[in-house]
N, C-alpha and C positions, 0 to 999 in steps of 0.2 A: 161446333163443342169441342169434337175430337181434336183437331189441332191445338186446341187451349189446353185441354188436359194433357195431352203430349209434353206439350212446352214445360207446363208446370212440373211433371214427372222428373222432366231430364233435370229441370232446375235443381232439384231436391238430390241426384244421385250424386255419389263423391266423385271428386276429380281425378280422373285416371292417372296411375301411377308413372313417372318417366322411367323411360327404357333404363333398364338397370346395366351397367358397365360390365367391364369382364371380369370374372370372379378368379380369384388368385388363392388358391387352396392352399392350406399350412401342409408342409413338408412331413412325410409320415415317418413319426420318429419313436423308437421304443425304447424306454429306458431298461437297462438291463441293471440286476442285483447283483453286487460284487461279494465274492467269497469272503472276504475281508472288508468292511469299511475304509473307506478311502476318505483324505482329506483333499480340500481343494489348499494351495500354497498360498502365503500372504506375499512373498514376494515374487510373484510371476502375474501377468496380466488377467483379470476376470472379467467377463462382460455379463451382462443381465439380458435374459430372453424370454420369451413367451413361446412355452411347449405346448404340446397336448397334455390337455389335464388328466388326471389322475384321482383314484381313491384316495390317496394319501395327499396330494396336493392339487386339490379342485382347480385353485386359480392358473394352474400353469405356469406360475412365476419361479425362475430358477436364475442362479448362477451357474455360470460356466465358464469351464476353465478347459483348452483343448492341447495333447500333445500331439502335433503334425507328424512327429516321428512315429510315435505309436499307432497314430491313428484312434488315438481316444479322448473322448471331453467326457470330463468329468462334471455331474450337474448336482446340484445342491439346492434344499428349497430357501425360500428369500424370506422364510418366517419360521417360527419358533412350532417344534411340533409338541402335541399331547396328545398319547396316547397312539401314535401313529399317524395323527391325522395333523395339520398346519392351522395353524390359530391368528389371532392379528396381532399378535407379539411380533413386535420386529427383533432382527437378530442385532444384537451387540458389537462394537469394535470389530469393524467390517473394512477393508480397502475398498477404494473408488472402484465403480463396476461402471463402464459403459456400455452402450447399446453397442450390438452386434451391426456391423456395416451391410448396408442393403445387398442380399443374394447372400450372404455368407451362409447362414443356416440353411438354408437351401444346397450349397455345395458341402457342407460339413454332414448333412444326412446323406450324403450317395457314398460320402468314402471314409467315416469315423464311426466307430460304435460309443453311444452313450450311456455312463455307466452312472450310478446314484452314488451320491458321497455325500461328505458334511463341509459347509462352510470354511471358510480359511478362519486361521485365528493368529494373532501377532504373537511374535517371540516372548515366550514366558506363560501364555494364556493357553486353556486346552478348551475346546470346543464337544459337548457330548453327541451322542447320536441325536440327540432331538434339538441340537442347534444351541443349545444353552453355554454361555463361555462362564469358564471360572478362573482366576487366577491361581498359577502353581509354581510358582517362581517369585521368590521375595527379596528385597535388599533392606536388612535391618540397618543398615546405615546410613539410609534414609527415612527418617519417619518421624511421626510425633504420637508420643507414647505415655502411657500411663497404668500402672500396676500395683498389687499389693501382695505382702508375702507375711508368712510367720516367720520371724526371726526373734528365736531366744539368744539370751546371750548370758554365755558363762566366764565369770567370774572368778579365778581361783584364788584362795586366801582368803583373810580377816574381812572385818568392813571395813569401810572408810568414810571418811565425810561424802564423799560424793555419793558414794551406795550404802545403804544400812544395812544391807544384805548381799552375802556372797551364795556364790553356787549359781544355781540356772534363775535367771530372772525372763519371764515370759513376757514377750512383748512384740508389736506389728510392726511394717515396714511399708511406706508408702514410695510408690518410683513416679518419675515425671522428667519429662525433656523433650527435644526437639533435637536430632541429627540432619544432618546436610553433608551432604559429601557431592563435590563438582570435580570433574574430570575432563582434563582436556581430550581433544577429539581423537587423537592419536594414542591416549592413556598414558602418556609421557609423566604426567603430574599429576596428583589426587589431592585436592584439598578438604580439611575436614572441618565443620562448623558444629560446635555444640552450643545452644542457648540454653539458658531457665533448666539446667540438669542437675538432679539430685536426687538425693534420700532423706526421708524422714521415719524416725523410729519412735514408736508412740509405745507406751505401757511402762511397765516395771515403776521404778520411782525416781526417772528421769526421761528428759526429752533430749533429743538427738536431731540434728539436722546437718547436711552437708550437701550446699548445693552452691553451683557455679554459674555465674553471669553469663560469660562468655568463655569458650578455650578453641582455640585455633590452632591447626597442626596441616604439615603436608608431608608426602613423599613423592619422591620424583624419581625415575629411572632415565639414565643419562645413555646417551648413544655412542660415546667412549668413555673410558674412567679417566678419572684426573689424574691417577697415579699409574704406573707400571713398574716393573722392576724386570732387567733383561741381567741373564747370566751366560758367562761366556766358556764356561766347562764343556768341551766337545762342540755339539752344535747350540749356536745361539737360540736362546729359549726366552721368551717374553713373558712373562706373570702379571696378568691385569689385577689393579687393586679397587675394585670398585668403593670408594667411600662415600656410601650415601648419606650424605651431611644435610640436614633438614632443621627445620625451628619447631620450637612448640611453644605458644603463649597463652597465659591465662590471666582473669582479670575478675575482681570480684567474687572471689570463692569465699562462702559465709560458714564457718562450722561454730553451731551452738551445744554445747552441753550443760544442762540444766541452766543456770543462770551464768555460766562463763560464754563466752564469745570470741572470736577471732576472725579477723577479715582480712584477707589476703588482697591487698591493694593492685598488686600487678607481678608477674612471674615471667620470666623468659627465659627458656632453655635450649639447648644444643642438642638435636637429636641423631643419634646414627641409626639407620636400618641395619641389624646383623643380618634380616633376612627378609624380603617380601614378595609375595607372590607376583606371579605375571602383571595381573590385572591391580595391584597395589593395595588391595582391599584386605590380604590379610599381611601380618607384618610381625618381627620380633623386633624390639628396639630397646636403645638404651639412652636416658637423656640426662644432663645435669644442665644447672643454671641457678642463677638467684632468684631470689623473690622478695617482695616488703610486707610485713605482716604488723595489721593492726590488733591491738588486744582491746576490744572495747570495752570491758571494763574500767582497765587504767590509763586507757586513752596512749598506751606506748607505744613505741613502733619499733619492731623488729626486723634485722635483716636475716634470712632463710637460706640458706644455701639449700638445695634438695638435689637428690638424684632417685632415679628409677629405672627398672627393667620391668617393661610390659609387652606382651602381646595382644594380638586380636587374630582368630583363626576363625575364617569362614571351612566347614569341614565336607561340604558337599556341594555341588555346580546349582542347586535351587536353593539354596542359602536358608535351609531348614534347620541346620546344627551350626551352633557360634560356641566357641570356646575363649575365655577370656582371663587373662589374669596380670597381676602386677604387682611387686615388691618396691616398696619406696621407703626413702632415709629423709628426714629433715631436721637439721640443726638449726637452734633461736639464739641469735645474739642481740640482747635486748639493750637499748640505749641508756637504761638505769635498771638497776637490783630492784627487785620486788618482793616484800614481804611474804612468805613462806614458798617459796620457789627458787628451786636450785637454779642456780649460775649457769646460762647457756643450757638449757634443755634440750630434748630430741624425743623424735616421733620416728615409731618404724611402724609401715602398714603391709601387709600382705593379705591378695584376695585371689581366690579362684573361682570362676563361674560358668556355665553352662546353660546354654539357652535353646530351646527346642520348640518348634511350630508344632502346634498339636490342632488345630483347625483354624479355618477362616470363616467371620460372619461377614457376608456383602463384601468378600474378599479384602476384609481386614484382620490381618493375623492374630490369633492368641498364642501367646505362647507360654510355656513352662520355664521359670527362672531357679536354679539352685546355685547359691553358690556358697564358700565358706570364707571367713574372713577372721583377721587376726590384728592386734593394736597391743603398741607397748607405746606407753609415754611418761615422762616426768615433768612436765611443762605447766600441770593444774597446780595453781595455790593451795597446800594447804591439803592435798592429797597426795600419799603414798605411790610412786610409782607402782604399775601393777600391769598385767595380762588382761586384754578380753579377748574371748573367743567368740565368735556368731558361725551358726550352720542355718541358711536361710533357705525358704523354699515357697515358691510362689507363681501368680499367673500376672503377664502385661499385655495390654492391649495396646496395639497400634493402631492410630486413626488414618495413618498413611505410610505404606511404604511399597513401593512400585517394583517394578520387576528389576533384576540387577542386568547391570550393564552387558554382561555375559551372557545373558539368556539367549537360549538356541530356540530355533522351529522345535513344538512338541504335537505330533501327529497322533500316534498310539500313547494311551497313556498304562503303559506297565512298565512305571517307572523308567521312561525313557525318552 
C-alpha cells in the first residue's frame, strides 16, 4: 500500500525545472542629470538600448548617442514624458535608431559617462524637455492658404456709376491660393508656381475678384556672369555684370468688378532680378512684356503691354517676417472702340504688404496680414477715372507650410 501511495504522490509533483544557464547581469549605469538640458543630434548616429529603469523611465528604453572623444553618452527617453514620467505616447519625427552591437553597452559603461538628454529633432523643428516636437521654421513660399481681412476702401471725389457713394466703404476680403517652390539641389535655380491664387472683396456696393489660375516664374544664380567689362587704365581690372534675366508667365487671370469682367488669356514677361538672396527666396526685380486680355462683356480682345517692379523679402532665418510689394502699369490697346470707354486706357496698381506668423495650430501657421493698396484706372466704360485706396488687416491660415530649405538645427529655443 505504501509503495502505491508513494508512486501516486510522485506522479502529482511538478516537473523539476531544467538547470539554469549562465546569468549575464546588466552593466551598472548611472544616468547623470546635466546642468543644462542637452539634445541628441539628428545628423549623427543614434542607438536604441535597454538601460536600468528609473522612476522617470520605468521601461528603461532609451535613445543613445555617444561622443567617444569626450567619453560621454547622451541618453534620451524613447517615449513622451508627462509630469516627468514616461507615457505610452511615441516620439515623433525621429531619425533611424539601430541596436547597439553585442558587448558595446558593457564597454561604454566602463569608459563613458551617461548623461540625461532630449531626443533629436530635424532641422527647423524643436523638441521640448518632455519630448514633444513642434515646428519653428516655416516656408511661406510653399503652402496652401486661406484667409480673411477687414478691407475698407477709400475712394476720394464724387459719386460715380460704379460706386454711388464716395469716401470710406466698409468691406471684407477673402484670400486663397496654393504656392509651390521647387529648387535645384545646389540652389542654382528656384521655380515658383502659383495655382488658383487670388482675393475676393465683399461688402459695400460692389463685388471685386482678382484670381489667377496659373502663374509661373523662376530665378537663377549663374556660376559665371554672362557679361563683363575690362578697363585698361592702369592695371587691367574686370567688372562682372550679373544679368539675372528670367521669365514670368501668367494665364487665366480673372478680374471682376460688379458686372464688368476682364480675363487675361496669357501674359509673358521677361524679368530681371536687380537683387536676390543667396537662397533665391528673396528678390527685387523688374519685368516687362505683352499680354492678351478679353473683355468678358464686349467680347473684345486687347493687347496689353505691362511692366512692374516687385519685391518679396523674407526678413528672418525662420520665415516669421515677410515683406512684399509691387508697382505695376498696364496699357490697353483694344481691337475696336467701345462706347463710353477712353481710347487706349490704362491701369496703375501699387501694393505694400507685411505678413507675420503669430502662432501655429498643429504646426500649421496662422499669420497676421497687413497691406496697403492703391489703384488708378480709366478702362471702365461710363466710369470716370478715379483712385481707390485700401488698407487691409486680417488673418491667414496655411494648411501646409514645411520648413525652409535653409533651416538649421534648433537645439535650445532661446530664439537660436
